[in-house]
TIFITOR-607188 format. One record per residue (C-alpha): x, y, z; residue in three letters. Coordinates in pm, whole numbers, padded with zeros to 5 digits. Layout:
<site c1="X" c2="Y" c3="Z" residu="ALA"/>
...
***
This chain:
<site c1="26681" c2="22421" c3="-01797" residu="MET"/>
<site c1="26999" c2="22508" c3="-01846" residu="ASN"/>
<site c1="27001" c2="22481" c3="-01458" residu="LYS"/>
<site c1="26883" c2="22145" c3="-01528" residu="LEU"/>
<site c1="27135" c2="22066" c3="-01730" residu="ILE"/>
<site c1="27406" c2="22121" c3="-01534" residu="SER"/>
<site c1="27283" c2="21929" c3="-01257" residu="VAL"/>
<site c1="27199" c2="21633" c3="-01438" residu="VAL"/>
<site c1="27602" c2="21679" c3="-01603" residu="ALA"/>
<site c1="27722" c2="21674" c3="-01262" residu="VAL"/>
<site c1="27542" c2="21397" c3="-01129" residu="VAL"/>
<site c1="27657" c2="21200" c3="-01410" residu="VAL"/>
<site c1="28004" c2="21318" c3="-01450" residu="GLY"/>
<site c1="27987" c2="21220" c3="-01045" residu="THR"/>
<site c1="27873" c2="20845" c3="-01112" residu="ALA"/>
<site c1="28066" c2="20773" c3="-01362" residu="ALA"/>
<site c1="28366" c2="20841" c3="-01178" residu="ALA"/>
<site c1="28201" c2="20657" c3="-00866" residu="LEU"/>
<site c1="28401" c2="20301" c3="-01067" residu="PRO"/>
<site c1="28723" c2="20447" c3="-01137" residu="ALA"/>
<site c1="28750" c2="20602" c3="-00775" residu="SER"/>
<site c1="28681" c2="20265" c3="-00603" residu="ALA"/>
<site c1="28980" c2="20058" c3="-00733" residu="GLN"/>
<site c1="29173" c2="20325" c3="-00554" residu="ILE"/>
<site c1="29240" c2="20129" c3="-00305" residu="THR"/>
<site c1="29284" c2="20215" c3="00088" residu="SER"/>
<site c1="29074" c2="20386" c3="00187" residu="GLY"/>
<site c1="29130" c2="20714" c3="-00111" residu="GLY"/>
<site c1="29534" c2="20717" c3="-00004" residu="ILE"/>
<site c1="29763" c2="20588" c3="-00332" residu="ALA"/>
<site c1="29959" c2="20361" c3="-00273" residu="GLN"/>
<site c1="30189" c2="20390" c3="-00645" residu="ASN"/>
<site c1="30223" c2="20611" c3="-00855" residu="LYS"/>
<site c1="30000" c2="20467" c3="-01086" residu="ALA"/>
<site c1="29739" c2="20510" c3="-00818" residu="GLU"/>
<site c1="29814" c2="20911" c3="-00749" residu="CYS"/>
<site c1="29762" c2="20925" c3="-01156" residu="GLN"/>
<site c1="29420" c2="20831" c3="-01134" residu="ALA"/>
<site c1="29347" c2="20998" c3="-00872" residu="GLN"/>
<site c1="29377" c2="21269" c3="-01009" residu="PHE"/>
<site c1="29204" c2="21176" c3="-01352" residu="ARG"/>
<site c1="28904" c2="21066" c3="-01162" residu="VAL"/>
<site c1="28868" c2="21384" c3="-00968" residu="SER"/>
<site c1="28906" c2="21640" c3="-01288" residu="ASP"/>
<site c1="28625" c2="21615" c3="-01355" residu="LEU"/>
<site c1="28594" c2="21832" c3="-01684" residu="ASN"/>
<site c1="28952" c2="21685" c3="-01802" residu="GLY"/>
<site c1="29152" c2="22016" c3="-01785" residu="ASP"/>
<site c1="29458" c2="21914" c3="-01571" residu="ASN"/>
<site c1="29282" c2="22159" c3="-01263" residu="PHE"/>
<site c1="29046" c2="22114" c3="-01019" residu="LEU"/>
<site c1="28825" c2="22337" c3="-00890" residu="THR"/>
<site c1="28609" c2="22436" c3="-00571" residu="PRO"/>
<site c1="28331" c2="22185" c3="-00614" residu="ARG"/>
<site c1="28579" c2="21917" c3="-00730" residu="GLU"/>
<site c1="28798" c2="21917" c3="-00445" residu="ILE"/>
<site c1="28434" c2="21913" c3="-00183" residu="SER"/>
<site c1="28423" c2="21627" c3="-00390" residu="LEU"/>
<site c1="28670" c2="21407" c3="-00371" residu="PHE"/>
<site c1="28822" c2="21575" c3="-00065" residu="ARG"/>
<site c1="28892" c2="21219" c3="00121" residu="GLY"/>
<site c1="29136" c2="21163" c3="-00189" residu="SER"/>
<site c1="29370" c2="21472" c3="-00159" residu="MET"/>
<site c1="29696" c2="21466" c3="-00039" residu="PRO"/>
<site c1="29669" c2="21685" c3="00338" residu="THR"/>
<site c1="29950" c2="21903" c3="00223" residu="GLU"/>
<site c1="29666" c2="22101" c3="-00073" residu="LEU"/>
<site c1="29416" c2="22115" c3="00177" residu="SER"/>
<site c1="29265" c2="22470" c3="00193" residu="GLY"/>
<site c1="29385" c2="22581" c3="-00173" residu="ARG"/>
<site c1="29054" c2="22687" c3="-00393" residu="GLU"/>
<site c1="29254" c2="22518" c3="-00683" residu="VAL"/>
<site c1="29527" c2="22291" c3="-00802" residu="ILE"/>
<site c1="29685" c2="22250" c3="-01052" residu="HIS"/>
<site c1="29840" c2="21863" c3="-01203" residu="ARG"/>
<site c1="30212" c2="21856" c3="-01131" residu="GLN"/>
<site c1="30129" c2="21997" c3="-00797" residu="ASP"/>
<site c1="29838" c2="21726" c3="-00689" residu="PHE"/>
<site c1="30096" c2="21452" c3="-00861" residu="ILE"/>
<site c1="30403" c2="21606" c3="-00690" residu="SER"/>
<site c1="30219" c2="21575" c3="-00297" residu="ALA"/>
<site c1="30094" c2="21247" c3="-00355" residu="CYS"/>
<site c1="30453" c2="21077" c3="-00522" residu="TYR"/>
<site c1="30591" c2="21264" c3="-00190" residu="ALA"/>
<site c1="30359" c2="21051" c3="00068" residu="THR"/>
<site c1="30432" c2="20724" c3="-00071" residu="LEU"/>
<site c1="30591" c2="20469" c3="00124" residu="PRO"/>
<site c1="30982" c2="20535" c3="00036" residu="GLN"/>
<site c1="31168" c2="20153" c3="-00111" residu="ASP"/>
<site c1="31451" c2="20039" c3="00113" residu="ASP"/>
***
């Protein structure tokens, strides 16, 4: 029974995140700071400010490449890496 509840929670959490992730442009690559923030919020399913291996695997397409290979990603590390990939203003 507990396993069924866990599976349902994952499915519901993922389904709830999909509409928000659809708002992010350019195939998952952030174009501005607001999109970086949104990508992290969508990816952090349990809201603990860390991306776990499960969260990372679900949202791998929106992860900054420099974070690939990490087991856990803290919010600030994600935001810093994402900001570093943004187009620079002239």
